[in-house]
C-alpha positions in Angstrom: 80.2 105.3 81.3 80.6 108.7 82.8 79.7 110.1 86.2 78.9 113.8 86.9 80.7 114.7 90.1 81.5 117.6 92.4 84.6 118.0 94.5 84.2 118.3 98.3 86.7 119.1 100.9 86.3 117.2 104.2 87.8 118.9 107.3 90.0 116.7 109.4 92.9 116.9 111.9 96.2 115.0 112.3 96.0 111.4 113.5 98.9 110.2 115.6 101.1 107.3 114.5 100.8 107.6 110.7 104.6 107.2 110.2 105.4 104.8 107.3 107.6 101.9 108.3 109.9 99.7 106.2 107.0 99.1 103.7 104.4 101.8 104.2 101.8 102.3 106.8 100.5 99.1 108.5 97.9 98.9 111.2 94.9 96.7 112.1 91.9 96.9 109.8 89.9 98.5 112.6 92.4 101.3 112.8 92.2 102.0 109.1 88.4 101.8 109.2 88.2 104.7 111.6 86.8 108.0 110.1 89.5 109.9 108.2 92.3 107.4 108.9 92.9 106.1 105.4 91.8 109.3 103.8 94.3 111.4 105.8 97.1 109.2 104.8 96.2 109.1 101.1 95.7 112.8 101.0 99.1 113.4 102.5 100.6 111.2 99.7 98.8 113.2 97.1 99.9 116.5 98.7 103.7 115.7 98.8 104.6 113.4 96.0 106.1 114.6 92.7 103.8 114.2 89.7 103.4 115.9 86.3 100.3 117.4 84.9 97.8 114.8 83.7 99.5 112.1 85.9 98.6 108.5 85.9 98.2 106.7 89.3 98.3 102.9 89.7 96.1 101.3 92.4 96.0 97.7 93.4 96.4 95.4 96.4 96.7 91.8 97.6 92.9 91.2 97.9 92.9 91.3 101.7 89.9 92.4 103.7 89.2 96.2 103.3 91.1 96.5 100.0 88.0 97.2 97.9 86.7 99.8 100.3 89.9 101.8 100.3 90.4 101.4 96.5 87.0 103.0 95.8 87.8 105.9 98.2 91.3 106.3 96.7 89.7 106.6 93.2 87.3 109.3 94.4 90.2 111.1 96.1 92.5 110.8 93.0 89.7 112.4 90.9 89.6 115.4 93.3 93.4 115.8 93.4 94.1 116.4 89.8 95.1 112.9 88.5 94.1 112.3 84.8 94.1 108.5 84.9 94.0 105.7 87.3 94.9 102.1 86.4 93.5 99.6 88.8 93.9 95.8 88.8 90.8 93.7 88.0 89.0 92.9 91.3 91.4 95.4 92.9 94.1 92.8 92.6 97.7 93.6 91.7 100.7 91.7 93.2 103.3 94.1 94.5 105.8 93.2 91.7 103.0 93.4 89.1 102.1 96.9 90.4 105.7 97.9 90.0 105.7 96.6 86.4 102.5 98.5 85.6 103.9 101.8 87.0 107.0 101.4 84.8 105.3 100.0 81.7 102.6 102.7 81.5 104.7 105.7 82.7 102.7 106.3 85.8 103.9 108.9 88.3 103.5 106.3 91.1 101.1 103.9 92.7 99.2 103.0 95.9 99.9 99.4 96.8 97.3 98.2 99.4 98.9 95.4 101.4 100.3 94.3 104.7 102.5 91.8 102.8 102.9 88.6 104.7 100.8 89.6 107.7 97.3 88.0 108.3 94.2 89.4 106.7 90.5 89.7 107.9 88.3 92.1 109.9 90.5 91.7 113.0 93.8 91.5 111.2 96.1 93.7 109.3 96.0 96.3 106.5 98.5 98.6 104.8 99.1 101.3 102.3 102.4 101.9 100.5 103.3 104.5 97.9 105.6 103.5 95.1 107.3 106.2 93.0 107.7 106.5 89.2 110.5 104.0 89.0 108.1 101.4 90.4 109.9 101.1 93.7 108.9 101.9 97.3 109.1 105.6 98.2 112.6 106.4 99.6 113.0 107.8 103.1 113.0 111.4 102.0 109.5 110.9 100.6 108.1 108.8 103.4 109.4 111.4 105.9 107.7 114.2 103.9 104.5 112.1 104.0 104.8 111.7 107.8 105.4 115.4 108.4 102.3 116.2 106.3 100.2 113.8 108.4 101.1 115.9 111.4 99.6 119.1 109.9 96.8 118.0 107.6 93.5 120.0 107.9 91.4 118.6 105.1 91.1 115.8 102.5 89.4 116.0 99.1 87.2 113.7 97.2 84.5 113.7 94.6 81.0 112.6 95.3 80.7 109.5 93.0 79.4 106.0 93.1 81.7 103.0 93.4 83.0 101.7 90.1 82.8 98.1 88.9 86.2 96.7 89.8 85.5 93.3 88.4 85.0 94.1 84.7 87.8 95.2 82.5 87.1 98.5 80.9 87.1 102.3 81.3 84.9 104.6 83.5 84.9 108.4 83.8 84.8 109.7 87.3 84.5 113.4 86.6 87.7 114.4 84.8 89.4 111.1 85.8 89.7 108.2 83.5 89.6 104.9 85.5 90.8 101.8 83.6 90.3 98.4 85.1 93.1 96.3 83.6 93.9 92.6 83.5 96.0 92.0 86.7 98.0 89.2 85.2 98.6 89.8 81.5 101.4 92.4 81.5 103.3 90.6 84.2 103.1 87.2 82.5 104.3 88.8 79.2 107.3 90.2 81.1 108.2 86.9 82.6 108.2 85.3 79.1 110.8 87.8 78.0 113.1 87.1 80.9 113.1 83.3 81.0 113.5 80.4 78.6 109.9 79.2 78.7 110.6 76.7 75.9 113.4 75.0 78.0 111.1 74.9 81.1 108.2 73.5 79.0 110.5 70.8 77.7 111.6 69.9 81.2 108.0 69.7 82.3 107.2 67.5 79.3 110.1 65.4 80.3 108.8 64.8 83.8 109.8 67.8 85.9 107.2 68.2 88.7 106.5 70.8 91.3 104.1 72.0 93.9 103.3 75.7 94.4 101.4 77.0 97.5 99.8 80.4 96.7 98.5 80.5 100.3 95.1 81.9 99.2 96.9 85.1 98.4 97.6 87.3 95.5 100.0 85.1 93.5 97.4 82.4 92.8 96.1 83.9 89.5 99.6 84.7 88.3 100.9 81.2 89.2 98.0 79.4 87.5 98.4 81.4 84.3 102.2 81.0 84.1 102.9 77.6 85.7 99.9 75.6 84.6 98.7 77.3 81.4 101.9 78.6 79.8 104.5 76.2 81.2 102.4 73.0 81.2 102.6 71.9 84.8 99.6 69.7 85.7 96.4 71.3 86.8 96.5 71.4 90.6 100.2 72.2 90.7 99.1 75.5 92.2 97.6 74.9 95.6 95.4 77.4 97.5 95.2 79.4 94.3 92.1 81.5 94.9 92.8 84.9 96.7 90.7 85.2 99.8 90.1 88.3 102.0 91.4 86.4 105.0 93.8 84.1 103.2 91.7 81.2 104.2 92.3 82.0 107.9 96.0 81.4 107.5 99.1 83.5 107.8 100.4 84.1 104.3 104.1 84.1 105.2 106.1 81.5 103.2 108.1 79.7 105.9 108.3 76.3 107.5 105.6 77.2 110.1 103.0 78.7 107.9 103.7 76.7 104.7 104.1 73.4 106.7 101.9 71.4 104.2 104.4 72.2 101.4 107.3 71.2 103.6 105.6 67.9 104.5 105.0 67.3 100.8 108.6 68.1 99.8 110.1 65.9 102.6 107.6 63.1 102.0 108.1 59.9 100.1 106.3 61.0 96.9 107.8 64.5 96.8 107.8 66.4 93.5 111.1 67.8 92.2 110.5 71.3 93.2 108.4 73.2 95.8 107.7 76.9 96.2 105.4 79.3 97.8 104.7 83.0 97.8 103.3 85.4 100.3 100.3 87.8 100.8 101.2 90.3 98.1 103.4 88.2 95.9 106.8 89.7 96.6 108.3 86.9 98.7 109.3 83.4 97.9 110.0 80.0 99.5 112.2 77.5 97.8 112.2 73.8 98.8 113.7 71.0 96.8 113.0 67.3 97.3 114.3 66.8 100.9 116.1 70.1 101.1 115.1 73.7 102.2 117.1 76.4 100.5 117.4 79.5 102.8 116.5 82.8 101.2 120.2 83.9 101.7 121.4 80.8 99.9 118.8 81.1 97.2 120.0 84.6 96.4 123.6 83.3 96.1 122.6 80.3 94.0 120.4 82.4 91.7 123.1 84.9 91.2 125.7 82.2 90.4 123.4 80.7 87.8 121.5 83.7 86.5 123.4 83.6 83.2 121.4 80.5 82.2 118.3 82.7 81.7 118.1 84.8 78.6 117.6 88.1 80.4 120.9 87.7 82.4 123.0 85.8 79.8 125.3 88.9 79.5 126.2 88.7 83.1 125.4 90.7 86.2 126.4 94.3 87.0 126.4 93.7 90.7 124.7 91.9 93.6 123.0 93.7 96.5 121.8 92.3 99.8 120.3 93.7 103.0 122.7 93.7 105.9 121.0 90.9 107.9 121.2 88.6 104.8 124.0 86.2 104.9 127.3 86.9 103.1 126.8 83.9 100.8 126.0 86.2 97.8 129.2 88.3 98.5 131.3 85.2 97.7 129.5 84.8 94.4 130.1 88.4 93.5 133.8 88.1 94.3 134.1 85.0 92.1 132.3 86.8 89.2 134.4 89.9 89.7 131.4 92.2 90.3 130.5 94.6 93.1 128.6 93.4 96.2 126.5 95.9 98.1 125.3 95.7 101.7 122.3 97.9 102.4 119.8 98.4 105.2 116.7 96.3 105.3 114.0 97.5 103.0 113.7 97.1 99.2 113.7 100.9 98.7 117.5 100.9 99.4 118.1 98.8 96.3 116.2 101.2 94.0 119.1 103.7 93.5 121.5 100.9 92.7 119.2 99.3 90.2 118.3 102.7 88.6 122.0 103.5 88.3 122.8 100.2 86.6 125.1 99.2 89.5 123.3 96.0 90.5 121.2 93.4 88.7 120.1 91.0 91.4 119.1 91.9 94.9 117.8 89.9 97.9 116.8 89.9 101.5 116.9 87.1 104.1 113.2 87.6 104.6 112.5 85.7 101.4 112.6 88.6 99.0 114.6 88.3 95.8 114.4 90.2 92.6 116.2 91.9 89.8 116.2 95.1 87.7 113.1 94.0 85.7 111.0 95.8 88.3 111.8 97.8 91.5 110.2 95.4 94.0 111.1 92.0 95.2 109.3 89.4 93.2 108.3 85.9 94.5 107.2 84.3 91.2 110.3 85.7 89.4 112.5 83.8 91.8 110.5 80.6 91.3 110.8 81.0 87.5 114.5 81.6 87.6 114.9 78.5 89.7 112.9 76.6 87.1 115.0 78.0 84.3 118.1 76.8 86.1 116.7 73.3 86.8 115.6 73.0 83.2 119.1 73.9 81.8 121.3 72.1 84.4 119.1 69.0 84.5 120.0 68.5 88.2 118.0 68.4 91.4 117.8 71.3 93.8 120.0 69.3 96.3 122.7 68.7 93.7 122.8 72.4 92.7 123.0 73.3 96.4 125.8 70.8 97.2 127.9 71.9 94.2 127.4 75.5 95.2 128.6 74.9 98.8 131.6 72.8 97.5 132.7 75.8 95.4 131.9 78.7 97.7 131.6 77.3 101.2 128.4 77.4 103.3 126.9 80.1 105.4 124.8 78.3 108.0 122.0 80.7 108.8 118.8 81.2 110.7 116.5 84.0 111.9 114.8 83.9 115.2 111.8 86.2 115.6 110.4 87.2 119.0 107.0 88.6 118.0 104.5 90.8 119.7 106.9 91.8 122.5 105.9 94.7 124.8 107.4 97.7 123.1 109.0 99.0 126.3 110.9 95.7 126.8 112.1 95.5 123.3 113.3 99.1 123.3 115.1 98.5 126.7 116.9 95.5 125.3 118.1 97.4 122.2 119.1 100.5 124.3 121.1 98.4 126.7 122.8 96.4 123.9 123.6 99.6 122.0 125.3 101.0 125.1 127.4 97.8 125.5 128.7 97.6 121.9 132.0 99.4 122.5 132.9 97.0 125.4 132.1 93.8 123.5 135.3 93.3 121.3 137.6 90.9 123.0 134.9 89.3 125.2 134.1 85.6 124.7 130.6 84.0 124.7 130.1 80.3 124.3 133.6 79.9 123.0 133.2 82.7 120.5 135.4 85.8 120.7 133.9 89.1 119.6 136.0 90.8 116.9 133.8 93.9 116.2 130.4 95.3 117.3 128.6 98.2 115.9 125.3 99.9 114.9 125.0 99.6 111.1 124.9 102.7 109.1 124.7 103.1 105.3 125.7 105.8 102.9 124.0 105.4 99.5 126.8 105.2 96.9 124.5 106.8 94.3 122.7 109.8 96.0 124.8 110.1 99.2 121.8 109.7 101.5 122.7 108.4 105.0 120.7 105.9 107.0 121.8 105.3 110.6 120.8 102.8 113.3 119.9 100.0 110.9 120.7 97.1 113.1 123.2 96.0 115.8 126.0 93.7 114.6 128.2 91.5 116.7 131.0 89.9 114.5 133.1 87.1 115.9 136.6 85.9 115.0 136.3 83.3 112.2 133.5 85.0 110.3 130.4 84.1 112.4 128.1 86.9 113.4 124.8 87.8 115.2 122.6 90.7 114.1 119.8 92.2 116.3 117.1 94.3 114.8 113.6 95.6 115.6 111.3 94.9 112.7 109.3 97.7 111.0 106.7 95.4 109.4 104.5 94.4 112.3 101.3 96.0 113.5 101.2 94.9 117.1 103.9 95.4 119.8 107.5 95.0 118.7 109.2 92.2 116.9 112.9 91.4 117.7 114.7 89.7 114.9 117.9 87.9 115.8 120.0 86.7 112.8 122.6 84.0 113.3 125.3 83.2 110.8 128.2 80.8 110.8 130.5 80.4 107.8 131.9 77.0 107.0 134.7 77.2 104.4 135.3 75.0 101.4 136.5 71.6 102.7 134.7 72.0 106.0 131.5 70.3 107.2 129.1 71.4 104.5 126.4 68.8 105.2 125.7 69.7 108.9 122.4 70.3 110.6 121.8 74.0 110.9 120.5 74.1 114.5 123.6 72.2 115.6 125.9 74.5 113.7 124.3 77.5 115.3 123.9 76.3 118.8 126.8 78.2 120.3 125.6 81.4 118.5 122.1 80.9 120.0 123.5 80.7 123.5 125.8 83.7 122.8 122.9 85.8 121.6 121.0 85.5 124.8 124.1 86.2 126.9 125.0 89.3 124.9 121.5 90.8 124.6 119.7 89.4 127.6 116.8 88.3 125.6 115.2 86.1 128.3 116.0 88.7 131.0 114.3 91.5 129.1 111.4 89.7 127.4 110.7 86.6 129.5 110.9 84.5 126.4 113.0 81.4 126.3 112.2 80.5 122.7 111.5 82.5 119.6 108.0 82.7 118.1 109.2 81.7 114.6 112.5 80.3 113.3 113.3 80.7 109.6 
């Protein structure tokens, strides 16, 4: 079906605050729904990003409220801005890792990923737009800065006058000179997973009694998990809970942690717990791993996956390197040392892993915020992590707890937690960080709660591939003996400021490896408040969320 269209230019003016954060531009739906708001941002992307003649653009999102509206407008704008082809997920749905795969597989010049990730959805909640480049990964800072500068000077945006297309039926539509293909959201991704992992071994383990529970949180991963876990791997129908994507995620917060996935935790710590529990987030790039009676922190999961990755076909030849974000625990570094491969410490944000992956310097990457992935795409990938865990369980024929205990016995244990203070007044959060930054030079040698500061700094990073420099990426306080505290303002919220405090204590081989994490971190929690004046600046005596 073809539509005859004409291109129109709509006058506009810059809108303040359209600076992409860690993962694109995120605001409340009501902000994005304002006249020209989404259009301005999309036009600036089209104005500044590199693309060849007859370029292909991928568009998809996590199904949250306002996705369909923006997708239809983005298609009309792509038609007016010289794109030759748009690939859009059926129903407007593409998980973030699936979108990365589609960009790479079909040679697209980039893609618009419509998501606010793990943030709530609905008319009064959050929305976001992120641009991914031709390698399938998030746009680097040079691109996002160019986008922002363009938002400060935009005078018009362009679109074609055309009807909405049918997003729910697979097929092709012409919008003027633009070919729009609605594609199966799941098929290409599922086929990729079959190439990476030993599905036969997992199927055999399932037939032999391996059980699991997967909470899709009424978010984007539901269709992917049902297809792969239930249909292809043979887990019982109903293994995938909350599997239908909803625009408001069922009224819940699609962040896979102990607070928002509490039903999964209750199941996994109950008397009739299955062998393995997992969850994913709003756009499918994060994961939660819970064994029977044991929670595996994202930092530990990264280390354990890296240590056992060779058990999966795609990684049987070994890893080229392991990369982690700076706030992520150093557990993966010890695995890299044992394997004789490089370990990289980057700023927070998956885009910093892209150059390492493209250069073949790293194979597996991870962040403490529940994102793990490999060089198969250029995004973190929640279901990928779940499948690698299943592959390991199927081959080793051990429980999650046994694998964890053996890992700690070999490498030691990094007791770890993140305390989030959400929706703080921005002024108070900035004052805390400014005061702490000014005190860094004086901290070494001081003692807090029996811990003596060895070093304190503001983390900066020079990319070993392209030489780009990123400064002020978090404040680090390192103590004698290997413990540390990291303070960082998050770039993923839409309201106020979020202060993240990362607490880490290393227990060496032969030490107390079976302790209770809050007990092990008690002195660090006290020290964090003394060093940064959290209560004094914010009035908060407890974090909003502990993960």
